Backbone as JSON Lines, residues from 0, in Angstrom:
{"i":0,"aa":"M","n":[-98.22,47.32,43.04],"ca":[-99.33,47.43,42.12],"c":[-98.93,46.78,40.79]}
{"i":1,"aa":"S","n":[-99.71,45.83,40.36],"ca":[-99.34,45.06,39.17],"c":[-100.0,45.58,37.9]}
{"i":2,"aa":"G","n":[-100.94,46.51,38.0],"ca":[-101.59,47.06,36.81],"c":[-102.85,46.32,36.41]}
{"i":3,"aa":"E","n":[-103.19,45.27,37.1],"ca":[-104.41,44.52,36.79],"c":[-105.61,45.19,37.46]}
{"i":4,"aa":"G","n":[-106.75,45.07,36.83],"ca":[-107.97,45.63,37.4],"c":[-108.46,44.78,38.56]}
{"i":5,"aa":"P","n":[-109.47,45.25,39.24],"ca":[-110.02,44.46,40.35],"c":[-110.69,43.2,39.83]}
{"i":6,"aa":"T","n":[-110.55,42.15,40.57],"ca":[-111.17,40.89,40.17],"c":[-112.62,40.89,40.63]}
{"i":7,"aa":"P","n":[-113.54,40.47,39.77],"ca":[-114.95,40.44,40.17],"c":[-115.19,39.38,41.23]}
{"i":8,"aa":"S","n":[-116.06,39.69,42.16],"ca":[-116.38,38.72,43.21],"c":[-117.27,37.63,42.62]}
{"i":9,"aa":"P","n":[-117.16,36.41,43.1],"ca":[-117.93,35.31,42.52],"c":[-119.43,35.41,42.77]}
{"i":10,"aa":"E","n":[-119.87,36.09,43.82],"ca":[-121.3,36.16,44.1],"c":[-122.01,37.29,43.35]}
{"i":11,"aa":"R","n":[-121.27,38.11,42.63],"ca":[-121.85,39.23,41.89],"c":[-122.16,38.79,40.46]}
{"i":12,"aa":"P","n":[-123.43,38.94,40.01],"ca":[-123.76,38.52,38.64],"c":[-123.15,39.46,37.6]}
{"i":13,"aa":"D","n":[-122.89,38.92,36.41],"ca":[-122.27,39.71,35.35],"c":[-123.27,40.65,34.67]}
{"i":14,"aa":"D","n":[-124.56,40.29,34.64],"ca":[-125.56,41.09,33.92],"c":[-126.28,42.05,34.86]}
{"i":15,"aa":"L","n":[-125.54,42.8,35.61],"ca":[-126.13,43.7,36.61],"c":[-126.97,44.8,35.97]}
{"i":16,"aa":"G","n":[-126.6,45.31,34.81],"ca":[-127.33,46.4,34.18],"c":[-128.49,45.97,33.32]}
{"i":17,"aa":"G","n":[-128.71,44.68,33.14],"ca":[-129.78,44.2,32.27],"c":[-131.15,44.33,32.92]}
{"i":18,"aa":"H","n":[-132.19,44.21,32.11],"ca":[-133.55,44.28,32.64],"c":[-133.93,42.93,33.23]}
{"i":19,"aa":"P","n":[-134.87,42.91,34.16],"ca":[-135.3,41.64,34.76],"c":[-135.96,40.75,33.71]}
{"i":20,"aa":"K","n":[-135.87,39.46,33.94],"ca":[-136.48,38.52,33.0],"c":[-137.99,38.68,33.05]}
{"i":21,"aa":"G","n":[-138.61,38.68,31.9],"ca":[-140.06,38.81,31.81],"c":[-140.53,40.22,31.53]}
{"i":22,"aa":"T","n":[-139.64,41.19,31.58],"ca":[-140.06,42.58,31.32],"c":[-140.59,42.74,29.9]}
{"i":23,"aa":"L","n":[-139.91,42.15,28.96],"ca":[-140.36,42.24,27.57],"c":[-141.7,41.54,27.38]}
{"i":24,"aa":"A","n":[-141.91,40.44,28.09],"ca":[-143.19,39.73,28.0],"c":[-144.32,40.57,28.57]}
{"i":25,"aa":"I","n":[-144.08,41.24,29.69],"ca":[-145.11,42.09,30.3],"c":[-145.45,43.25,29.37]}
{"i":26,"aa":"L","n":[-144.43,43.87,28.79],"ca":[-144.68,44.97,27.85],"c":[-145.44,44.48,26.62]}
{"i":27,"aa":"G","n":[-145.12,43.28,26.18],"ca":[-145.84,42.71,25.04],"c":[-147.31,42.47,25.35]}
{"i":28,"aa":"V","n":[-147.6,42.0,26.57],"ca":[-148.99,41.78,26.97],"c":[-149.74,43.1,27.03]}
{"i":29,"aa":"Y","n":[-149.13,44.13,27.62],"ca":[-149.78,45.44,27.66],"c":[-149.99,46.01,26.25]}
{"i":30,"aa":"G","n":[-149.03,45.83,25.38],"ca":[-149.18,46.29,24.0],"c":[-150.3,45.55,23.28]}
{"i":31,"aa":"L","n":[-150.37,44.24,23.49],"ca":[-151.43,43.45,22.87],"c":[-152.8,43.87,23.4]}
{"i":32,"aa":"L","n":[-152.91,44.11,24.7],"ca":[-154.18,44.58,25.26],"c":[-154.58,45.93,24.7]}
{"i":33,"aa":"F","n":[-153.6,46.8,24.5],"ca":[-153.88,48.11,23.92],"c":[-154.42,47.97,22.5]}
{"i":34,"aa":"V","n":[-153.77,47.14,21.69],"ca":[-154.2,46.96,20.3],"c":[-155.58,46.32,20.24]}
{"i":35,"aa":"V","n":[-155.83,45.31,21.06],"ca":[-157.14,44.65,21.07],"c":[-158.22,45.64,21.51]}
{"i":36,"aa":"G","n":[-157.93,46.43,22.53],"ca":[-158.89,47.44,22.98],"c":[-159.18,48.48,21.9]}
{"i":37,"aa":"W","n":[-158.14,48.89,21.18],"ca":[-158.34,49.87,20.12],"c":[-159.19,49.28,19.0]}
{"i":38,"aa":"L","n":[-158.93,48.03,18.63],"ca":[-159.7,47.4,17.57],"c":[-161.16,47.21,17.98]}
{"i":39,"aa":"I","n":[-161.4,46.85,19.23],"ca":[-162.77,46.72,19.71],"c":[-163.48,48.06,19.64]}
{"i":40,"aa":"M","n":[-162.82,49.1,20.08],"ca":[-163.42,50.45,20.02],"c":[-163.68,50.84,18.56]}
{"i":41,"aa":"Y","n":[-162.76,50.54,17.67],"ca":[-162.91,50.93,16.27],"c":[-164.08,50.21,15.61]}
{"i":42,"aa":"F","n":[-164.11,48.88,15.74],"ca":[-165.11,48.11,15.01],"c":[-166.49,48.13,15.64]}
{"i":43,"aa":"W","n":[-166.6,48.36,16.95],"ca":[-167.91,48.35,17.58],"c":[-168.45,49.74,17.94]}
{"i":44,"aa":"V","n":[-167.64,50.78,17.73],"ca":[-168.13,52.14,17.99],"c":[-168.07,52.99,16.73]}
{"i":45,"aa":"F","n":[-166.89,53.09,16.13],"ca":[-166.72,54.02,15.03],"c":[-167.24,53.5,13.69]}
{"i":46,"aa":"V","n":[-167.04,52.25,13.38],"ca":[-167.52,51.71,12.1],"c":[-169.05,51.72,12.02]}
{"i":47,"aa":"P","n":[-169.77,51.31,13.08],"ca":[-171.24,51.36,12.97],"c":[-171.8,52.79,12.81]}
{"i":48,"aa":"R","n":[-171.1,53.78,13.31],"ca":[-171.57,55.17,13.16],"c":[-171.45,55.66,11.73]}
{"i":49,"aa":"G","n":[-170.54,55.11,10.98],"ca":[-170.39,55.51,9.58],"c":[-169.45,56.7,9.43]}
{"i":50,"aa":"V","n":[-169.35,57.17,8.2],"ca":[-168.43,58.27,7.9],"c":[-169.03,59.59,8.36]}
{"i":51,"aa":"L","n":[-168.17,60.57,8.56],"ca":[-168.63,61.89,8.97],"c":[-169.36,62.57,7.81]}
{"i":52,"aa":"T","n":[-170.44,63.23,8.13],"ca":[-171.17,64.0,7.12],"c":[-171.32,65.43,7.64]}
{"i":53,"aa":"E","n":[-171.48,66.34,6.72],"ca":[-171.63,67.74,7.11],"c":[-173.08,68.14,7.17]}
């Protein structure tokens, strides 16, 4: 035993724990759709109704 750690195999990628490519882009698209939907709801439903009155 020489004290060296196991050598990584050449077919195994180094970034095994990372997220798949494009995950951040997909989350960004869903976030953008959420914001656009909220703004549509705000400006076409709540603003025309006006402020709350008692």
